[in-house]
Residue frames as qw, qx, qy, qz and C-alpha x, y, z in Angstrom:
[[0.726, 0.171, -0.491, 0.451, -73.00, -47.86, -68.78],
 [0.490, -0.859, -0.041, -0.141, -72.38, -47.16, -65.10],
 [0.066, -0.824, 0.538, -0.162, -69.22, -46.61, -63.05],
 [0.767, -0.293, 0.564, -0.086, -69.07, -50.26, -62.04],
 [0.867, 0.400, 0.274, 0.115, -68.70, -51.34, -65.65],
 [0.481, 0.816, -0.149, 0.286, -66.11, -48.73, -66.59],
 [0.736, -0.089, -0.351, 0.572, -63.99, -48.96, -63.45],
 [0.056, 0.568, -0.081, 0.817, -64.61, -45.29, -62.61],
 [0.483, -0.545, -0.605, 0.322, -64.88, -44.42, -58.93],
 [0.081, -0.953, -0.089, -0.277, -65.58, -41.07, -57.34],
 [0.372, 0.529, -0.506, 0.571, -62.54, -39.44, -55.75],
 [0.612, -0.435, -0.578, 0.318, -61.88, -40.26, -52.11],
 [0.091, -0.800, 0.037, -0.593, -62.36, -37.37, -49.69],
 [0.658, -0.201, -0.531, 0.495, -60.42, -36.94, -46.46],
 [0.191, -0.871, 0.005, -0.453, -60.39, -34.53, -43.53],
 [0.466, 0.170, -0.611, 0.617, -58.07, -33.82, -40.59],
 [0.517, -0.767, -0.221, -0.309, -59.37, -33.44, -37.05],
 [0.294, 0.386, -0.589, 0.646, -57.45, -32.28, -33.99],
 [0.683, -0.592, -0.352, -0.244, -58.44, -33.38, -30.50],
 [0.107, -0.617, 0.589, -0.512, -57.25, -32.77, -26.98],
 [0.869, -0.137, -0.442, -0.176, -56.85, -36.27, -25.52],
 [0.728, -0.135, -0.455, 0.495, -54.27, -35.87, -22.75],
 [0.365, -0.879, -0.165, 0.259, -53.08, -33.48, -20.06],
 [0.274, 0.913, -0.274, 0.128, -50.55, -30.70, -20.68],
 [0.011, -0.654, 0.236, 0.719, -47.82, -30.23, -21.69],
 [0.086, 0.207, -0.772, -0.595, -48.53, -32.42, -24.77],
 [0.484, 0.241, 0.674, -0.504, -52.32, -32.89, -24.98],
 [0.579, 0.556, -0.046, -0.595, -53.07, -32.59, -28.71],
 [0.458, -0.065, 0.834, 0.301, -53.32, -35.29, -31.39],
 [0.460, 0.404, -0.252, -0.750, -54.71, -35.53, -34.94],
 [0.581, 0.152, 0.799, 0.038, -56.56, -38.09, -37.07],
 [0.236, 0.252, -0.520, -0.781, -57.28, -38.32, -40.78],
 [0.545, 0.285, 0.705, -0.352, -60.76, -39.54, -41.69],
 [0.004, 0.076, 0.736, 0.673, -62.11, -40.71, -45.00],
 [0.507, -0.014, 0.023, -0.861, -65.65, -39.50, -45.65],
 [0.845, -0.059, -0.200, -0.492, -68.29, -42.08, -44.72],
 [0.651, 0.148, -0.707, 0.233, -65.78, -44.30, -42.89],
 [0.672, -0.695, -0.195, -0.167, -66.29, -45.22, -39.26],
 [0.788, -0.422, 0.043, 0.446, -62.62, -45.76, -38.39],
 [0.011, -0.883, 0.264, 0.388, -59.81, -43.22, -38.94],
 [0.797, 0.575, -0.165, 0.085, -57.72, -43.66, -42.08],
 [0.636, 0.252, -0.420, 0.597, -54.59, -42.69, -40.12],
 [0.517, -0.834, -0.179, -0.064, -53.96, -41.56, -36.56],
 [0.117, 0.801, -0.464, 0.360, -51.13, -39.66, -34.91],
 [0.837, -0.138, -0.481, 0.220, -48.82, -41.87, -32.88],
 [0.442, -0.085, -0.387, 0.805, -47.61, -38.98, -30.75],
 [0.126, -0.865, -0.459, 0.160, -48.96, -35.91, -28.97],
 [0.385, 0.484, 0.078, 0.782, -48.27, -32.21, -29.62],
 [0.267, -0.259, -0.441, 0.817, -47.95, -29.13, -27.43],
 [0.269, 0.371, 0.120, -0.881, -50.52, -27.05, -29.32],
 [0.651, 0.502, 0.530, -0.207, -53.55, -27.56, -31.52],
 [0.401, 0.836, -0.217, -0.305, -51.82, -25.53, -34.24],
 [0.081, -0.550, 0.815, 0.161, -48.79, -27.82, -34.24],
 [0.509, 0.122, 0.846, -0.097, -51.00, -30.93, -34.39],
 [0.576, 0.704, 0.273, -0.313, -53.03, -29.37, -37.22],
 [0.251, 0.789, -0.472, -0.304, -49.90, -28.53, -39.23],
 [0.195, -0.334, 0.917, 0.096, -48.48, -32.05, -38.90],
 [0.551, 0.338, 0.730, -0.223, -51.88, -33.63, -39.66],
 [0.525, 0.776, 0.043, -0.347, -52.31, -31.50, -42.80],
 [0.114, 0.677, -0.683, -0.248, -48.77, -32.32, -43.93],
 [0.356, -0.102, 0.929, -0.022, -49.44, -36.02, -43.40],
 [0.606, 0.554, 0.475, -0.317, -52.72, -35.77, -45.33],
 [0.420, 0.795, -0.297, -0.322, -50.83, -34.23, -48.25],
 [0.070, -0.511, 0.849, 0.112, -48.17, -36.92, -47.99],
 [0.456, 0.090, 0.872, -0.150, -50.71, -39.76, -47.91],
 [0.528, 0.624, 0.555, -0.156, -53.01, -38.47, -50.65],
 [0.078, 0.758, -0.289, -0.580, -50.71, -36.39, -52.86],
 [0.692, 0.567, -0.315, -0.319, -49.60, -37.24, -56.40],
 [0.563, 0.338, -0.736, 0.166, -46.90, -39.61, -55.06],
 [0.704, -0.577, 0.070, -0.409, -48.54, -41.10, -51.97],
 [0.233, -0.520, 0.796, -0.202, -46.55, -43.00, -49.37],
 [0.513, 0.065, -0.823, -0.234, -46.59, -46.74, -50.02],
 [0.708, -0.372, 0.198, -0.566, -49.21, -48.39, -47.87],
 [0.149, 0.297, -0.937, 0.106, -48.38, -51.61, -46.09],
 [0.233, -0.240, -0.942, -0.023, -51.39, -53.88, -46.09],
 [0.124, -0.609, -0.720, 0.308, -54.93, -53.35, -44.83],
 [0.079, 0.886, 0.314, 0.331, -56.21, -49.86, -44.30],
 [0.468, -0.842, 0.070, 0.259, -53.39, -48.64, -42.08],
 [0.642, 0.670, -0.182, 0.323, -50.11, -47.19, -43.22],
 [0.740, -0.471, -0.047, 0.479, -46.65, -47.02, -41.74],
 [0.403, 0.718, 0.010, 0.567, -45.17, -43.56, -42.16],
 [0.481, -0.190, -0.384, 0.765, -42.97, -41.37, -40.02],
 [0.080, -0.881, -0.345, -0.312, -44.51, -38.27, -38.48],
 [0.605, -0.197, -0.263, 0.725, -41.47, -36.55, -37.07],
 [0.038, -0.559, -0.152, 0.814, -42.86, -33.12, -37.95],
 [0.534, 0.720, 0.126, -0.425, -44.21, -31.08, -40.82],
 [0.753, 0.170, 0.469, 0.429, -43.10, -32.39, -44.19],
 [0.085, -0.566, 0.202, 0.795, -41.21, -29.69, -46.12],
 [0.660, 0.660, 0.210, -0.292, -42.55, -28.68, -49.55]]
């Protein structure tokens, strides 16, 4: 019996990347990628003043999207969530 017959799938793996895409004072943005996917799973809709700030918000969003109670996705492969800042624990 293989995974296709039992409905088992390997767990999905994600990573956060931070890039400098604009000029100061707010040049940094983040994206969440699913392993082996060509397009980002989710992308920041705003820019941040430092790479550390972008990283913190991207990691918080990754936890929010893939945690035990993930944010409800709205169609397709994109999701509509607010990214006003780091999500408190």
